Structures are given as structure tokens and as C-alpha cells.
C-alpha positions in Angstrom: -0.1 0.0 0.0 1.0 3.5 -0.8 -0.1 6.8 0.6 -0.3 10.0 -1.4 2.2 12.9 -0.8 2.6 16.4 -1.5 4.9 17.4 -4.4 7.7 17.8 -2.1 6.8 15.2 0.5 8.1 11.6 0.6 5.3 8.8 0.2 5.0 5.8 2.6 4.6 2.3 1.4 4.8 -1.2 2.7 5.9 -4.4 0.8 6.3 -7.9 2.0 9.5 -10.3 1.2 9.3 -14.2 1.5 11.5 -17.0 1.3 14.9 -18.0 3.1 12.6 -20.6 5.1 11.3 -17.6 7.1 7.6 -16.3 7.3 7.2 -13.3 5.1 8.7 -9.8 6.7 6.7 -6.5 6.2 9.1 -3.9 4.9 8.1 0.0 5.3 9.5 2.7 3.3 9.4 6.4 2.8 10.5 7.5 -0.4 10.8 10.4 -2.9 11.6 11.0 -6.4 14.8 12.5 -6.8 16.5 11.6 -3.6 20.0 11.0 -3.6 20.3 7.9 -1.2 18.5 5.2 0.1 19.1 3.8 3.9 18.1 0.6 5.3 17.5 1.0 9.3 17.7 -2.3 11.5 16.1 -2.4 14.7 17.4 -3.5 18.1 17.3 -6.7 20.2 13.5 -6.4 21.3 12.2 -5.7 17.8 8.6 -6.2 17.5 6.5 -7.8 14.2 3.9 -4.9 13.7 6.3 -2.1 12.9 9.9 -1.2 13.5 11.2 0.7 16.6 12.4 3.4 14.3 8.8 3.9 13.3 7.5 3.5 16.7 9.8 5.9 18.6 11.4 8.3 15.9 10.7 10.5 13.1 13.7 9.6 10.9 11.3 9.0 8.1 11.5 12.9 7.7 14.8 12.6 6.0 13.1 11.1 3.1 11.6 14.6 2.5 15.0 16.1 1.7 17.2 13.5 0.1 17.4 10.3 1.8 14.9 7.2 1.4 14.2 5.3 4.7 13.6 1.6 4.6 12.6 -0.3 7.8 12.3 -4.1 8.0 10.0 -5.4 10.4 10.7 -7.9 13.0 14.3 -9.7 13.8 13.6 -10.1 17.7 17.0 -11.3 19.1 18.4 -12.3 15.7 21.5 -10.0 15.4 20.3 -9.9 11.7 22.3 -13.1 10.7 21.8 -16.3 9.5 21.7 -18.8 12.5 23.3 -22.3 12.4 19.9 -23.7 13.8 16.5 -22.8 15.4 16.8 -22.5 19.2 15.6 -25.4 21.0 12.8 -24.6 23.7 11.8 -21.6 21.7 8.4 -20.9 20.2 10.3 -19.7 17.0 10.3 -23.2 15.2 12.2 -22.0 12.2 16.2 -21.0 11.7 16.6 -17.2 11.6 18.2 -16.5 8.3 18.4 -12.7 8.0 21.4 -12.4 5.9 19.3 -14.2 3.3 16.3 -12.0 4.1 18.5 -8.7 3.8 19.6 -9.9 0.4 16.0 -10.6 -0.7 14.9 -7.1 0.8 17.7 -5.4 -1.4 16.7 -7.2 -4.8 13.3 -6.1 -4.1 14.4 -2.3 -3.7 16.5 -2.6 -6.8 13.3 -3.9 -8.8 11.8 -0.6 -7.2 14.4 1.7 -8.5 15.6 2.8 -5.1 19.3 1.8 -5.9 19.6 5.7 -6.2 23.0 7.6 -6.6 25.9 7.5 -8.6 27.3 4.3 -7.4 23.7 2.6 -6.9 24.6 1.2 -3.7 22.6 1.5 -0.3 23.6 2.8 3.1 22.8 0.4 6.2 22.4 1.6 9.7 21.4 0.0 13.0 21.1 0.6 16.6 22.5 -1.7 19.4 22.1 -5.4 18.1 21.5 -3.7 14.5 24.8 -1.7 15.0 27.1 -4.5 14.7 24.7 -6.3 12.0 24.9 -3.2 9.7 28.6 -3.2 9.9 29.2 -6.8 9.4 26.6 -7.2 6.5 28.2 -4.2 4.7 31.8 -5.4 5.4 30.6 -8.9 3.4 28.3 -7.2 0.6 30.4 -4.3 -0.4 28.9 -4.6 -4.0 25.6 -3.5 -2.6 26.5 -1.3 0.5 28.4 1.8 0.4 27.7 3.4 3.9 27.6 1.5 7.2 26.6 3.3 10.5 26.4 1.9 14.0 24.6 3.5 16.8 25.4 2.3 20.2 26.4 -0.9 18.9 28.4 -3.9 20.4 30.9 -3.9 17.8 33.4 -6.6 19.4 31.1 -9.5 20.3 34.0 -12.0 20.2 35.9 -10.0 23.0 36.3 -11.5 26.6 32.9 -11.7 28.5 30.9 -10.4 25.4 30.1 -13.9 24.2 28.5 -14.4 27.7 26.8 -11.0 27.5 25.2 -11.9 24.4 24.2 -15.2 25.5 22.5 -13.6 28.5 20.8 -10.9 26.2 19.3 -13.6 24.0 17.8 -15.5 26.8 16.3 -12.3 28.2 14.9 -11.1 24.9 13.2 -14.2 24.2 11.7 -14.6 27.8 10.4 -11.0 27.9 8.8 -11.5 24.4 7.2 -14.5 25.7 8.4 -16.9 23.1 11.2 -18.5 25.4 14.9 -18.2 25.5 17.2 -17.8 22.3 20.5 -19.8 22.2 23.7 -18.0 21.4 24.8 -21.8 20.6 22.2 -21.8 17.5 23.2 -18.6 16.5 27.0 -18.6 16.1 28.1 -21.8 17.6 29.8 -22.6 20.6 31.9 -19.7 22.3 34.9 -21.1 20.6 33.4 -21.4 17.4 34.8 -19.2 14.4 31.4 -17.5 13.4 31.9 -15.2 16.7 34.9 -13.8 14.8 33.6 -13.8 11.3 30.7 -11.7 12.8 32.9 -9.3 14.7 33.1 -5.6 13.3 36.3 -5.0 15.1 38.1 -8.1 13.5 36.3 -7.7 10.2 37.1 -4.0 10.0 39.7 -4.3 7.0 36.9 -5.6 4.8 35.2 -2.0 5.2 38.3 -0.2 4.1 37.1 2.6 1.6 33.6 2.5 2.7 31.7 5.5 4.3 31.8 4.2 7.8 30.3 6.1 10.7 30.0 5.0 14.6 28.4 6.9 17.4 27.5 6.0 21.2 26.6 8.5 23.9 28.0 9.0 27.6 25.5 7.2 29.7 24.5 10.8 31.2 20.9 11.5 31.4 19.5 14.1 28.9 16.1 15.3 27.4 15.0 11.9 26.4 15.3 10.3 29.8 11.6 10.8 30.7 11.1 7.0 31.7 13.0 6.4 34.8 13.0 2.6 34.6 14.1 2.8 30.9 16.8 5.1 31.6 18.3 3.0 34.7 18.4 0.1 32.4 19.8 2.1 29.4 22.7 3.8 31.2 25.0 0.6 31.6 24.1 -0.6 28.1 25.3 2.8 26.6 28.4 2.9 28.8 29.1 -0.6 27.4 28.4 0.4 23.8 30.3 3.4 24.1 33.4 1.2 25.2 32.8 -1.1 22.2 32.6 1.8 19.9 35.8 3.3 21.2 37.5 0.0 20.5 36.4 0.1 17.1 37.6 3.5 16.5 40.9 2.8 17.9 41.2 -0.3 15.7 40.3 2.0 12.7 43.0 4.4 13.5 45.6 1.7 14.0 44.5 0.1 10.6 44.5 3.6 8.6 40.8 3.0 8.1 39.0 6.5 7.8 35.6 6.7 9.8 33.4 9.4 11.3 32.2 9.5 14.7 29.3 10.9 16.7 29.9 11.0 20.7 27.4 13.2 22.3 28.2 14.2 25.7 24.5 13.3 27.0 22.6 10.2 26.2 21.6 6.7 27.1 20.5 3.7 25.3 17.3 5.2 24.0 15.6 6.2 20.6 15.8 9.8 21.1 19.5 9.9 21.0 19.6 7.8 18.1 17.2 9.7 16.3 19.2 12.6 16.9 22.5 10.7 15.4 20.8 10.0 12.3 19.7 13.7 11.7 23.4 14.7 12.6 24.6 12.3 9.9 22.1 13.8 7.4 23.1 17.5 8.4 26.9 16.5 7.9 26.3 15.2 4.4 27.4 11.7 5.3 24.9 10.2 3.3 26.1 11.4 -0.1 28.5 9.3 -2.1 
């Protein structure tokens, strides 16, 4: 379905993609003829099946009115937007997540709709938290289709000491909170010593991104104007401090490797949508989405 817009405003549409052994995925899009870039926005760990957190909680679709088409895949609860080794035992999600395959399918559909705009006809890919590392890794392995990657408050070094355990606990918690039962990190990337933890680590795979438009951001953990929910803010503060440390690790690795990146480190902010919205608007104002 597509809604009508004014001559200068973007139009909204939703389409569905199937295949990859998963149920169909809705994809929301805000597009305008003449825009210079298309960005795909990935959700966080607690993604829902009705619409993206980006649509629930932000207004980033407004950048489609002035140059950048916005694409929001729906779903992906605790998936890390990756192809899993197997379905999680004891979980109500009985199929194997294959989100790398699903992103391939979404990009093919965007191609068919003429949304590979810009001189290089490649896409920007960005994500928050869980989706931050996913955006970097998908881009690293799909350079023919992705030119820009952007992680906001991402956990970019999942193979680092203690991170495998942290991811394991996060997947259990997300599944239980959603009422589908625990997700298994072993079903995702194998046991903690498995090589897939390294192949899906943005810090380790940084050399694959050389020459791309790379951007990372994370806030300080200090409360600010978006911290109106005390419980959410208390939970979000340590997550943001942790993601800031991981993002700084990525920045240092990029400097050592001579890989050029841009950064956004606001002095105030926690692991919450308002701050991520601001990061997107900052990237747009800086011209980062342009080839």
C-alpha cells in the first residue's frame, strides 16, 4: 500500500518479502523521487513484528523529504540480523533465522523498485544496538551493494572477552521478555569457541570495510532530555556505557589500521531512541549519506 504525498514530501509504502525459510517480512519505506540515497535502518534486540522501533519511536522518516529514502524492515527479535546455525531449542520460533538471506531479498526488491539511487547505486545500512554490529558486518561482506555503514550504540566486538557471555544472557532475556522462550547463542553462531563469533565481529572484520563510508556513534550514559522514563533510563545507562567502550575500541582499531571513519559521541545520552534519532539527523546534516 502507498499513501499519497505532496509534491515535496515523501510517500509511504509497505511491501512484503518471503523466502529464506522464514515467514514473510513487512518492509516499510518512505521514498521521494529525486532523492540521492536510500538507507536501510535495522532495529534493536527487542524488535517487534508490527513495525520497526524506528517507526514506533522516532521521526527519522522525515529525512526522506530532503534527500534520503528510508527503509525499515520489520521484525528480527534477538536475531542479530544474521543467518543462524539452527533454530533455538525450547523456543516458540521454530524456524531458523536467516536474516542475511532476508536482507539480500529486501535489497533485490528495492532494486526492482528503482531505489538503488546515487552514482554508485548502492545502499546505506544503519542500525542501533544489536543492529549496529549487524549493519557493519552485512556491509563488510556485501560491498557490491552497500557503500555506507553506520552503527549507533552498537556492540561491535562480540568475540571479545565476556562478550559471548553477555550476548548469551541478552538472547535469553529478550526471548523470555517477548514470551517466546529463550534464544540460544549456540544456535546463532555456535559455541563460544566457534569461528563464527569472529567472522561476525566488526572490529575483527574492519579491514573488509576499508574504503566504505563508515560511521559510529555512542553516548556517554549521562541522562538528558529524552530520559523521561526512569526505569528505561536506569536500564539503558549501563548498556550505553558498555556500547561506548565497544565503539571506542572500533575507533582505535580503525586508527591503527588507517581506516577512515566518522564519529558521533554526544556528551549526553543513554541507550534510548531519542538519542539515536538525533544521531541520524546529525549524519544527514553533515552530508554523510552523500556518495
